[in-house]
N, C-alpha and C positions, 0 to 999 in steps of 0.2 A: 461485456463482455460474452455473458447470454446471447446474448442477440447478433456476434459474428460469430459463436458458434452455427445456430442456426443457419445465417449466415452462409456457414462452411458448408453447411449440407449435413450436417450431424442431428441427425437427432436428439431430445435431450428429455433426459425425468430433474421435474423440478423440485425443491425447495426451501421454503424465508419463513421464518418465525412472523417476519409479517406476508397478508394472504393477496397484499396488491403488490406483491412482486410477483407475487406466484402466475397471479392471474393476468396480471400483463403481459409472462412470461409464455403463457398457453394459449393468451390471443393472438402470437406471433407463431402458436405449434409445434410449444412442450409440451412437455404430460406431466403432471400434480400429484405430489404421491406426499401423505401425509408424515411420516416422517425419515431423518436419513434411513436408518435399514431397514424405511421399504424403496426408499431409492438404491441403493445399495444390492436388494433385491433383481429391478430393472435394468443392470449397467454393469458395462464390465471395464468401464473406465471411472470413476470419482471425483470430483476438484472440490474442493472449499474455499469458501474465496466469505473471510470472518472474522472483525474487529478485535478479538484480544487471544490470548494463552487459553483463559477460562475456557473459552467460546468452541478452540477445538478440540481443548480435554472434552467439554461435553457431548460437543455429536460423533467425535470420536472411540471417545469410552464409554462412554453413560447409557444411561436408561435409550433401550430405543435407536441408540449409536452406533456410526459406522460396524465397530463390531461386529455385533449381535446379529450381524447379517451378513460379514465377513464370508468368502468362501476362498483358498485356493487358486489363483490364476488374476485376483481384481488385483488392477492398478490405481493409483493414487495419489496423486495432486493435491497437497495443502497447498495452497497461491496466499496465502495469508499474511504478514504483514507479525509476527510473530518470537518468543523465543526459543531461537536453534534446537535450546538446550530440551525447551519441551515435545518440536520438533521432533528431537532425537526420539525422547522415551515414547510415544505416543507411536513413531516403526516400529523402535521393539517389540512394542504390543502385537500391531500388527503382523508384520515379519511373523509371530508366531501365532498363527491364523493364517499365513502365507499369503499376506498382501506383499507388495510391492509399493514402497511409498518414494516419494518423490515431494520435497519441499521447494517450491518455487517460488517465489513469492516477485511484485511486481513493480515497475516506478513506472509516469509516466504521465498520472494525471485524469480527471474522467478526462479531457480529449483522445488522451494515446487510449485508454479504453473504449470510447465511441467508435475512434481514429483506426483501431486496432494493430495500431502503432508501439504497444508496450513495451518497457525491456524488460524482460524473465529474464531474473535468477537464481536455476536451479543447483540442487546438488542432490544425490543420492547416484544407485548402481545407472550406467553410465548407459548402457544395455534396456535398461525399463529408461531412463533418459529418448534415448535411438526411438522406441515405442511409439510415443509421447508427443515429437516433437511435430508431425504435424499437426499434431491438437495445438501446442502453444504457435505457431504458425498463426494458426485464423486469429487470434488474441494478440499477438505481438508483431517486431520489425528484431528489436535485438535479444537470439534465444541462449546465452550461455552458461553450458555445465560446467561446472567451478569446484565441483568436487564431493563427494559425500555428501549423505547425508546432516543436515546443519548447515551446509556448505551457505548455499540459497540464504539462508536470515542471517546469517553474519556480514554476505557479503549486502545486502538490500539495506542494515542499519547501520552500514560506512557510508549507503548511498543520504540515509535519512539525514546522519552528521549535516555530510555537504550540504542540499539543500538545507534544510536551517538552517545555519552557515550564513548561507547566500542570501537569502531572505533577506536575511539582517544587516547580512550586510550593503543591503539596496538601501531599507529599509532604515538607513542610518546615511549615506549617501541620499538616498534622494529627499529627507528629511534637513540636512544638510542645505540644500541644493533649494529648498523653497524658504528656506528663515531665510534665503540667501537675497528669495525674491526673484529667483528663475524660474521659469514656465516649465513644469512638470515634463511633457507630453516632448518639446523642446530634449530638456537636456535625459528619458531614454532615449533616442532617437539615435542624439549624440555617444551615452558607453556602450548602443548597443551596439555599430560599427567600431569598437577597439578591443583590448583586450578585453577589459571591464563588463563585455557580453556579454551571454548562456542563455543555456535555456528557462533554466529561471527569469529572466526577465524578459524573454520574448514569447511567456509562457501567461506571465503574475502582468505586465505592457495593459493591456483591457482592464485589468482590477485597477490598478494606480495612477491610471489616465482620469478613469469615472468617479475615483473617492469609493466608490464598492464593494465590499468582500465578500462576495456569496460566493460559496464554499461547489469545490469543487477537492483538498482536503483539508477538512475541521483540525483545527489547531489542537483540535478535543482528541484527535487523532494521532496529531503528532506532537502534539505530550506522550503519547502514552511510548511511543514507537525511542524517543529520548527517556523514556523510563527503561524502556529495553535495552537504550545501547545503553546505556551508565552501570545499570546488572550485571550487562553480561563481560563490560571494562572490569566493573571493580575484579569477575569473579580471572579476570587474565592475567591481571594484574597488567592493564593503560593507565594512565592517568591520561582522562580528556578536561584540560585546564577551561577552555573554551568552551566547549556542547555544553559545562554548568553552567556554566551564566548566559547559558541561548536556553537550556532550561530551562531556567528561574525564571527568564523573562517571559515564556511561552505560559507560565505559571500563576506569574502578576495576570496575563489575558484573560487568565479562563477564572480568576477570580475576581474581574473587573466586570464579568458574565459577558466575553468577547469568545469562549472556546468554538461556537459554532463556529463563525465565518472560518473563511478560509483564514489559510496558513499563513499570507502574504501579508496581512492584517497585521505581520507581528508589530507593520512599521505606524500600526496609530497610538499604541503604547510608547514606541521611541519621540513618534509628535503631541502628541501630552506630555514630557517628558520635558520638550525645547521647548510649550509653547505655542504648538503651530498649529492650525486649523486646517480642515484636513477642504 
């Protein structure tokens, strides 16, 4: 995402806990900063992409965080997948300092990020969205303003339900086909051409054919998202029975030490249960 912003001509000031990533971006033309606060001092538009809600709270409201360098007129887009409630809390704290915040989580996986083809789901003030739209267009193709701050996050959680259930359904279907003696590649080709076809099937076909699950999006991260989903569902009074079962399947994968694999590797657990070798 950062590289695509550089390609689009935007000057970047970057900070990350892992220096290797910073060095890579500096080599591509970005400037390094020692803290989030230092980034804020050199930017008019600020973007964060972090693993979870506590990370966003630390970077925004913690020591040497965004709030310590905040000034009126700063535009801030958090593109992490976190609790929408936390997004609203952070937005309120920054608003008191004159900072306008959007929550803008993304979908599309590693390929979508590399290709600049992400779906970006945005919540917050419409006027701020309009100002940041050209920046989002450097990273994504489907960019939707969904309503007030937090609505981007709720939409991303809905997205993650569909992806987790789709990958689990694919895992069950392909395990059934394998145990019946079908060729996996031919099975995938047949499924892709009918109503069972999906973006998940298209992107994950190489994983299923090779039987290797190098991460584009880790099981650990999707399990985190499933936790956010169930937390939000309880707060809103929405039963999600199928999602709850899938959450436990992802938990079982983590217990088996597979949390660092791609989320399509949910099929490996189903293959274990069926006594099918990969």
